[in-house]
C-alpha positions in Angstrom: 82.2 48.5 -52.7 82.4 47.1 -49.2 80.3 48.9 -46.6 82.5 50.6 -43.9 81.3 50.2 -40.4 82.8 50.8 -36.9 82.4 49.6 -33.4 79.0 50.8 -32.0 77.2 50.9 -35.3 73.9 49.1 -35.6 74.0 46.7 -38.6 71.8 44.2 -40.4 73.9 41.3 -41.6 72.7 38.8 -44.1 74.4 35.5 -44.7 73.4 32.6 -46.9 71.5 31.1 -44.0 70.3 33.9 -41.6 69.8 37.6 -41.1 71.1 39.2 -37.9 70.6 42.7 -36.5 72.7 44.1 -33.7 75.5 46.4 -32.5 79.1 45.9 -33.7 81.4 44.9 -30.9 85.2 45.0 -30.6 86.9 42.0 -32.2 90.4 40.5 -31.9 90.3 39.0 -35.4 89.6 40.2 -38.9 88.0 36.9 -39.8 84.8 37.4 -37.8 82.3 40.1 -37.0 80.8 40.2 -33.6 77.3 41.6 -32.9 75.4 42.2 -29.7 71.8 41.3 -30.4 68.8 43.1 -28.9 68.3 40.1 -26.7 71.6 40.8 -25.0 73.3 37.8 -26.5 76.3 38.0 -28.7 76.9 36.3 -32.0 80.1 35.8 -34.1 79.8 35.7 -37.9 82.6 34.6 -40.1 83.3 37.5 -42.6 83.5 35.1 -45.5 79.9 34.1 -44.9 78.6 37.6 -45.0 76.5 38.3 -48.2 75.3 41.8 -47.4 75.8 44.6 -44.8 73.3 47.3 -44.1 74.0 50.1 -41.6 70.9 50.8 -39.6 72.4 53.6 -37.5 75.9 54.9 -37.0 77.7 56.4 -33.9 80.1 59.2 -33.9 83.7 57.9 -33.6 84.5 60.1 -30.6 81.7 58.4 -28.7 83.0 54.9 -29.1 84.4 53.4 -25.9 87.8 52.0 -27.0 91.3 52.1 -25.7 92.1 54.8 -28.2 89.3 57.0 -27.1 89.7 56.2 -23.4 92.9 58.3 -23.5 90.8 61.3 -24.6 88.2 60.9 -21.9 88.2 63.6 -19.2 89.5 62.1 -16.0 88.8 63.6 -12.5 91.9 65.2 -11.1 92.9 63.4 -7.9 93.6 65.6 -5.0 96.2 64.0 -2.7 95.6 64.3 1.1 98.7 64.2 3.2 96.7 62.9 6.1 95.7 59.7 4.2 97.8 56.6 3.7 99.1 55.6 0.3 97.8 52.4 -1.2 99.2 50.9 -4.4 97.0 48.8 -6.6 98.8 46.4 -9.0 96.7 44.8 -11.8 97.1 41.4 -13.3 93.8 41.1 -15.1 90.3 39.8 -14.2 87.0 41.6 -14.2 87.4 43.7 -11.1 89.0 46.7 -12.9 86.7 46.8 -15.9 83.9 49.1 -17.1 81.1 48.2 -19.4 80.1 50.2 -22.4 76.3 49.6 -22.5 76.1 50.6 -26.2 78.4 47.8 -27.4 78.3 45.5 -24.4 82.1 45.5 -24.4 84.2 45.5 -21.3 87.0 48.0 -21.2 89.8 47.7 -18.7 90.4 50.7 -16.4 93.8 50.9 -14.6 94.8 54.5 -13.9 94.2 55.9 -10.4 91.8 58.5 -11.8 89.7 55.9 -13.6 89.6 53.7 -10.6 88.4 56.5 -8.3 85.8 57.5 -10.9 84.5 53.9 -10.8 84.8 53.5 -7.0 84.6 57.0 -5.5 85.0 55.6 -1.9 88.6 54.9 -2.7 89.5 58.6 -2.7 88.1 59.0 0.8 90.1 56.1 2.2 93.6 56.6 0.8 95.8 58.2 -1.8 95.6 55.7 -4.6 98.5 54.6 -6.9 97.6 52.2 -9.6 99.3 50.5 -12.5 99.2 47.5 -14.8 101.7 44.7 -14.1 100.2 42.0 -16.4 96.9 41.7 -18.2 96.3 37.9 -18.5 94.0 35.0 -17.8 94.6 33.9 -14.2 94.9 30.2 -15.4 98.0 31.3 -17.4 99.9 32.2 -14.2 103.2 30.5 -13.8 106.2 30.5 -11.4 107.8 33.3 -13.5 104.7 35.5 -13.0 104.8 35.0 -9.2 108.4 36.2 -9.3 107.5 39.2 -11.4 104.7 40.1 -8.9 107.1 39.8 -6.0 109.5 42.2 -7.6 106.8 44.7 -8.3 105.6 44.4 -4.7 109.1 45.1 -3.5 109.3 48.2 -5.7 106.1 49.6 -4.2 107.3 48.9 -0.6 110.6 50.6 -1.4 108.7 53.6 -2.6 107.1 53.9 0.9 103.5 52.9 0.3 101.3 51.8 3.3 99.6 48.8 1.6 99.4 46.9 -1.7 96.3 45.5 -3.4 96.7 43.0 -6.3 93.7 42.6 -8.5 93.5 39.0 -10.0 91.2 36.7 -11.8 89.4 34.4 -9.4 90.1 31.1 -11.0 93.7 30.9 -9.6 93.6 33.8 -7.1 94.1 31.4 -4.2 97.1 29.7 -5.9 98.8 33.1 -6.4 98.1 34.2 -2.8 99.7 31.0 -1.5 102.7 31.4 -3.9 103.3 35.0 -2.8 103.1 34.0 0.9 106.2 31.8 0.2 108.0 34.3 -1.9 107.5 37.4 0.2 109.3 37.2 3.5 109.4 39.7 6.3 106.6 41.8 4.9 106.3 45.3 6.5 102.9 46.1 5.2 99.7 44.2 4.0 99.6 42.6 0.5 96.0 41.7 -0.3 94.8 39.8 -3.4 91.3 40.7 -4.5 89.0 39.7 -7.4 85.5 39.8 -8.6 83.2 36.7 -9.1 80.7 38.6 -11.2 81.4 41.2 -13.8 80.7 44.9 -13.4 77.7 44.8 -15.9 75.7 42.8 -13.4 73.7 44.3 -10.6 75.0 41.6 -8.3 78.7 42.4 -9.1 81.0 42.0 -6.1 83.8 44.2 -7.6 83.1 47.3 -5.6 82.6 45.7 -2.2 85.7 43.6 -2.5 88.0 46.3 -3.7 86.8 49.0 -1.4 87.0 46.8 1.7 90.4 45.6 0.7 91.7 49.2 0.4 90.0 50.1 3.7 91.5 47.2 5.5 95.0 47.8 4.1 94.8 51.5 5.1 93.2 51.1 8.6 94.3 47.8 10.0 97.6 46.8 11.6 97.8 43.7 9.5 101.2 43.1 7.8 101.1 39.9 5.6 99.7 38.3 2.5 95.9 37.6 2.5 92.8 37.4 0.3 89.9 39.9 0.5 86.6 38.6 -0.9 82.9 38.5 0.0 82.1 36.7 3.3 78.5 35.9 2.5 76.1 36.2 -0.4 74.9 39.5 1.1 76.4 42.9 0.6 77.8 43.2 4.1 81.2 42.0 5.3 84.2 41.0 3.3 86.5 38.4 4.7 90.3 38.7 5.1 91.4 35.1 4.4 94.7 33.4 5.0 96.9 33.3 1.9 97.9 29.6 2.0 94.7 28.1 3.6 92.0 29.3 1.2 90.1 27.6 -1.6 87.6 28.7 -4.3 84.6 26.5 -3.6 82.1 27.7 -6.3 82.2 29.1 -9.8 79.9 32.0 -9.4 78.9 32.5 -5.7 80.2 35.8 -4.3 81.3 34.1 -1.1 83.0 31.3 -3.0 86.4 31.7 -1.2 86.6 29.9 2.1 89.3 29.2 4.6 90.1 25.5 5.0 90.8 24.2 8.5 91.2 27.8 9.5 89.2 30.9 10.1 89.4 34.3 8.4 91.8 36.8 10.0 89.1 39.4 10.0 85.8 40.6 8.8 85.7 44.1 7.3 82.8 46.4 6.4 83.7 49.8 5.1 80.1 51.0 5.1 80.1 50.7 8.9 83.8 51.5 9.3 84.2 48.1 11.1 87.2 45.8 11.2 86.6 42.8 13.4 89.6 40.5 13.9 88.6 36.9 14.6 92.0 36.0 16.0 95.0 37.7 17.7 97.4 35.5 15.8 98.1 37.4 12.6 101.2 39.1 11.1 101.4 42.7 12.3 102.4 45.8 10.2 105.8 47.1 10.9 107.3 49.4 8.3 110.8 49.1 9.9 111.0 45.6 8.6 113.0 45.0 5.4 111.3 42.7 2.9 113.2 39.6 1.6 112.3 37.7 -1.6 112.8 34.0 -2.1 112.0 33.3 -5.7 110.6 30.2 -7.4 112.9 28.2 -9.6 111.1 29.0 -12.9 112.5 25.8 -14.6 111.6 23.3 -11.9 109.4 20.4 -12.9 106.9 19.1 -10.4 105.8 15.4 -10.3 102.7 14.0 -8.7 102.6 10.4 -7.3 99.1 8.8 -7.3 98.4 5.7 -5.4 95.2 3.5 -5.6 94.5 -0.1 -4.8 97.0 -2.1 -6.8 97.9 1.0 -8.8 100.8 3.5 -8.5 101.6 5.9 -11.3 103.6 9.1 -11.6 102.5 12.2 -13.5 105.0 14.9 -14.5 
């Protein structure tokens, strides 16, 4: 009879070649078992290669950190403050809105306002938080259709009367999405800030908290009214930079200050811990809630060609 195990159980797995001991992690396939070893590394074992399974210790099902059980978790009741602005957080994926279960090593997404405020308590002091999932996807899978979807969701939030919008996003193409939205969203009355995390929340050097908290603080307190990026300004935990949407690039794979303005300067530096917002220029779009947003969508079926020219060589790539 097959041994029944569950996420969080400590197992000893024997194959024809090796023996592994570790904690069962969530899996997206039935063809493999994933274990988190005592070293912290993870290993995937094809189920057809498993010769024997021994349960070393088992966890109670109600203690397993899964989507199913996350619905049962007690969430802090949010108390709305009529004196605070309303900031809406729209999620598209990435590591910034995730929480690590240190038993299994798995990362569980957290999207509700209660969950976010529990993760980042400062948010509740800055604004009344609205939060919902728009898409949960790899940032490299973003297409014109997704930019149009995001634009429509931004308009919904603006029409509902919020004072600022934060879009959480994977960092690989965050700067592409910010540039795209700067072309789609016209006549913005409030700030729309894209924010991500270079390092996951299970690392002591994670930038998730600083980036998100400073983005919400800037959206709530500044008179900025356009599309921008909010990310670390340096490798230290001090200021975040508010970067121009269409003039920013990701310059490094893991540095927390990987995002830099190209041939331009940041609009502002912001440090919530000091309650400081220092604008570096007077030339920035201003917040004006009397303006009516206009959307100019991408043609989702358009094909883009690139013409390359080298010495004695010209070729077209579509």
